N, C-alpha and C positions, 0 to 999 in steps of 0.2 A: 540336301535334302529335300527342303523347304520347297526351293525354288520350285521341283518339280513337281509338287502335288498340286499345284492350281488343273496340271495338265492330265491328273491321274485319268479324270474320268472319260476326258478323249481320249487316250491310249488302251483306257478296256476296251472302249468304240469298238476302235480301228484295229485291235488285234482280237475282236471277236467276228469281225468281217470279212468273210469269205471276198467278197469284190476290192480290195485295196493292195496296195504293192509299195515297197518302197525303190524309185530309183536312187538309186549309187552310181557317182558324178566324178571323175577327176581329167582335169585336163594335160595334153600334154604338148609339148613341140621339139621339134625332130634336134640333132645336133645343128650346133652353127654350124659345122663345115659344108654340112648338105644345104646347097644352095639348087633350088629355092625351095626353104623350110615348108615344113607342115604345121600346124598347130590343131590339136584335134581333140573334141570333149567323147570321153565314151562313158553309157547311161549302162549299167546291168538292172533290170529289173529281178526284185526280190519278192514274191509272194507275202503275207504277212504271215498266214496260214501255213507257212512252212518254215518261218523264220527260227524259232527254237530249234529246231530238229537241221538246220543248216551250220546253225551256228554251232551246233553239237559234233560235227561231221568237219568245219574248220578245226576247231582245237584236239579231234581225235586223229585228223591228218598232220597236226605237229605236237602229238604228244611228248614223242621224243626229246621235245624240246621245254614243255610243260616240267614233266618228268626225268630231269637227266639222269636221274639213279634213286634207286628206291628208297624212300621215305624222304626226297629232296623234290617241293615245288618250286619252280621258277618263272617267272616272265619272259614270254616266248617272245625273240625280234619280233618286230616289225616286219611282215611280209611287203616289200618297197621293192619296185621295178630296177631302181639302178644301185641298189643295194640290197642284194635278197641275200638272206641269214646264212650261213654255211660255210664252214672250211675251206672247200676246195671245188669246183665247178661242178663237180658229179653231184655233192650232196646239193651246192643251189637246184641245178637243173633237176633234180628228184622233188625237191618240195616246188617248185612250178609245176613241174607234173601232178601234184596232189589237189595242187592248183585247177587245173586246166579239167583234171578228173570231177573232180569237185560242181564245177559251172556244168558240164557235160552230161556227166550222171545225171543230175536233177533237173535235167534240160530247161536251165533259167539262159534269157534270152538279153544278148546284147546288142547295145546299138551305137553307133560311131556316124560323127559327123564332125569331116575336117576341110579346112581351105590353104591351099597354097599360100605362103606367104613373101611378096615381093616389098622391093622398100619401096615402089610405086603403091603400092594396095594400101600399105602403110600412109604414107603422105595423103590419099585421099581418106582413109578414115581414121583421122587422129584418134576418134573418142573409141575406136574397139580395135586396136591396132593388131592383136593377134588373134579376133575373130569370135572372140569368146561369146559376147551376147548375140553376137551372126549366126556359130555353133549352135545355141539353146535354142533360140528361136527354129534352127531349122531341123532341131532335133524334136522338140511340139511336137514341128509337122509331122513326121514318119512316126510318132510315137499316135496318131489321132486315132488308131485302131484300137490300140490297149484304152489308151482315155473313153472311148465309147462305152467300155464292159466294166472299167473299175479305177478306183481310185488311184490315184500314183502321192506318193509323195517325195520331194525331193530331195535329196543329201548329196551339197557339195564335200568335199575334199576343201578345206581351207578357207580362210576366211581377209579379205580384205574390202574397202571402199570400194573397186572399181569391180570386184564379181560382184558383191551385194547390188550394185547398182546393176548390172549385167540380168543376173537372173530374179533377183526383187523385185523389179521395180515390170519386167514384163510379165510377171503372175498377179501382180498386184493390179496392173492394167484391165486385164482380161475379167479379174474380180470386180471392179468401177464398173467395169464395161456391161457389165451383166448384171451387175444392184440394179444402175442405169434403164434397165429393158432395155438392151441395144446388144445380146449376147449373140445375135445374130449377126452382129458386124463383124464380131470380133474373125478373123481370117486364121485363127487354130479352132478347129471343128473339137467341142466338148472339151475347152479349157477350162470347165466349172468344175470339173473332178481331178482339177489341181488341188490341194490342201493349199490355202491359203500363204503359210507361213512356207519358204522355203528352211531346210536346216544346213549348219554348216558346219562341220568338224573336222578335227583332225585325226588322218589316217593313226596315229599308234592307238588310237584307242577307239578305233572303229572298224567292227571287221571285213565289213565288205564294201567299207573302203580299200582297204588293203588288196582285198581280191580283187576290187574295178582298178586299181592303179598298176596290180601285174597284168591284168587282162591287156590294158591301154600300152605297156611297156611291149608287149609280145605282138600289138597288131601295130605298134612304128616300126618292131624291126622287120614286118612283112610289108608296111611303106616300103625300106631300105630295100628290101631285095624287089617291088616292082619297079623304083625306080630305078633299077641294074647297079646301083652302088653294091663292090663286093663285102659279103659277112666274114668277119675270124670267124674261128672256130665255134666259140661259146656260142655266139649268137645265132652261128648255123642249127647250133641244137635247137635254141630257142625259138630260131625258125619252122621246127620241125614240129614243134610242142605248139605254136601257132596255127600252122595249118591244121589242125586237129580240132580247133576250134569255129572253124568254119558251119558245120550245122545247127552253129544257138547262134552264128551271127545274121541276126534277124532283120538290120536291116547296114547296112556302112557305105558310107559316100566321102570320097575325099574328093574336092574338087577345085580347078583351077578358075577362079572368078573372071567373070570379061572384064577391064574398065578400058574407057573409049577405045571397044573394039581391040581391044588386044589380052588374048588370054595372059592370067600372071602365073602362069607354068607351066606343065607339057598342054600342048596344045590337043593332045587327046584325051585331057582330063576335062577342058572344058566342055560348057554344056549348054544347051540351045536353053532362051528361057521359056518356060510354063506358064508363068504369072503365080505358081505357088511351090511354096517349100519344098526342098533346101534352096537357098537363097541362090541364084548364082552370078548374077550381075551385078555390075557395082557402075555409080555413075558421081562424077565430081560436086559437090556444091561449092556453086559457084556466085559467089556473093552477089545481088543488084549494083549495076553500072550505078557510080555517086550520080548525083541530080547535080544539072549542068548550073544551077544557079544556087547556091546555097540557101538554105530557107531564110536565115537572117537578112540577104540580100535582094529576096523577093519584092519586087514592088508589085503597086498595082492602082490602075487609072485612078 
């Protein structure tokens, strides 16, 4: 408890700020058997002024797990796309439907950026093989209209060193540029509206990280359908729910990057370069040719 006390004033100001929202995020990769695979980042914008009511609605939707029988209180199972709670397909689908209803009825906005992943692309981007950092940068570009009017607090599911580098370094560089008086040179407009600290969490303990996980899973099923893969009956039922999300999908881009003029995925998913995110092209980083004469062998007259 003492750990959080220094932040008490910050959180008080945030919850009293009507122009601030959480951005809950989750990454997904398509099944290994589907080639080329898709790696995507999904974000859910949750206004702080609605947070408490939305949290109440979440637990109300899972009330049958919270109070399994009169006089008993239980911790509900985590809502996770691949491990949905329920003993039957019907129960699992009903739980997902409740999450979809919560998002749609409250008009929460969903943002999603993804890239097709190929062996050639991964070889060309050894520092970002699943394009997570690239997806984060592109998401910030599509979120510029949101950042123009409010502060965003990024909350990412999971925690590892590569993830921290991908997310926190981007935000920190934006902050440093603004602090140096060079904010106009930052390619992401209104980046000063990002909270300086990216929050990392475990979905087991985060209500809306669970919600965005379910949404990401539904959109992954949509990717399968769009790419022509057959859906088994259970996923076909979930696809019907995924289609209902259309009104709240503020931005969704699945992109085949161009590498050496070759689309890394379906040709119709490749895009012309516009010079601004989402990033659509990739170039190999080629070391400079070694000098003809090694430095220690150079001679002078």
